[in-house]
C-alpha positions as CSV (number, residue, x, y, z in Angstrom):
1,X,12.7,9.0,-3.3
2,X,15.2,7.0,-1.2
3,X,14.2,3.5,-2.2
4,X,16.5,1.8,0.2
5,X,15.2,3.7,3.2
6,X,11.6,3.2,2.0
7,X,12.3,-0.6,1.6
8,X,13.6,-0.7,5.2
9,X,10.6,1.1,6.5
10,X,8.2,-1.2,4.6
11,X,10.1,-4.3,5.6
12,X,9.7,-3.4,9.2
13,X,6.0,-2.9,8.7
14,X,5.8,-6.3,6.9
15,X,7.6,-8.0,9.9
16,X,5.1,-6.4,12.3
17,X,2.2,-7.6,10.2
18,X,3.6,-11.1,9.9
19,X,4.0,-11.3,13.7
20,X,0.3,-10.2,14.0
21,X,-0.8,-12.8,11.5
22,X,1.2,-15.5,13.2
23,X,-0.2,-14.4,16.6
24,X,-3.8,-14.6,15.3
25,X,-3.3,-18.2,14.1
26,X,-1.5,-19.1,17.4
27,X,-4.5,-17.8,19.4
28,X,-7.0,-19.8,17.4
29,X,-8.3,-22.8,19.3
30,X,-7.6,-26.3,18.1
31,X,-10.1,-27.5,15.6
32,X,-10.8,-23.9,14.4
33,X,-7.5,-22.6,13.2
34,X,-8.9,-21.4,9.9
35,X,-12.3,-20.2,11.0
36,X,-10.9,-18.4,14.0
37,X,-8.0,-16.7,12.3
38,X,-8.5,-16.3,8.6
39,X,-10.3,-13.0,8.5
40,X,-7.9,-11.4,11.1
41,X,-4.9,-12.5,9.0
42,X,-6.6,-11.1,5.8
43,X,-7.3,-7.8,7.6
44,X,-3.7,-7.5,8.8
45,X,-2.4,-7.9,5.3
46,X,-5.0,-5.7,3.7
47,X,-4.0,-3.0,6.1
48,X,-0.4,-3.6,5.2
49,X,-1.1,-3.4,1.5
50,X,-3.0,-0.1,1.9
51,X,-0.3,1.4,4.1
52,X,2.5,0.3,1.8
53,X,0.8,1.7,-1.3
54,X,0.0,5.0,0.5
55,X,3.6,5.3,1.7
56,X,5.1,4.6,-1.7
57,X,2.8,7.1,-3.3
58,X,3.7,9.7,-0.7
59,X,7.4,9.1,-1.2
60,X,6.9,9.6,-4.9
61,X,4.9,12.8,-4.3
62,X,7.5,14.1,-1.9
63,X,10.2,13.5,-4.5
64,X,8.2,15.1,-7.3
65,X,7.0,18.2,-5.5
66,X,9.6,20.6,-7.0
67,X,8.9,19.4,-10.6
68,X,5.1,19.1,-10.1
69,X,4.7,22.8,-9.3
70,X,6.9,24.2,-12.0
71,X,6.1,27.8,-13.0
72,X,6.4,26.8,-16.6
73,X,3.0,25.1,-16.5
74,X,1.5,21.7,-15.9
75,X,3.7,18.7,-16.3
76,X,2.7,15.1,-17.1
77,X,0.8,14.8,-13.9
78,X,-2.0,16.9,-15.5
79,X,-2.8,13.8,-17.6
80,X,-3.4,11.6,-14.5
81,X,-7.0,10.3,-14.2
82,X,-7.7,10.1,-17.9
83,X,-8.7,6.7,-19.2
84,X,-7.0,5.1,-22.2
85,X,-9.1,4.5,-25.3
86,X,-10.7,1.0,-25.2
87,X,-10.4,0.6,-21.4
88,X,-13.4,0.6,-19.1
89,X,-13.7,3.4,-16.7
90,X,-14.3,1.9,-13.3
91,X,-15.7,5.1,-11.8
92,X,-19.3,4.9,-12.1
């Protein structure tokens, strides 16, 4: 995974999201800045969070593909999804 390239890509997305959030507040009428913009700003950053997480995971997956499908058998990825002893399983 090329961390610097990924950081540049995510930084660009952040700046776009920040512009959208600032535009939402700017469009809000006087006396209603919070009520007219808060949920739009939240949605902008929730979308950014989801996109960033997805992109980071995809970059890790892309970098791990050769090792993940080794003919010698399953690697550490086979353990993914198991819960640790003493921790609650949120799936339910």
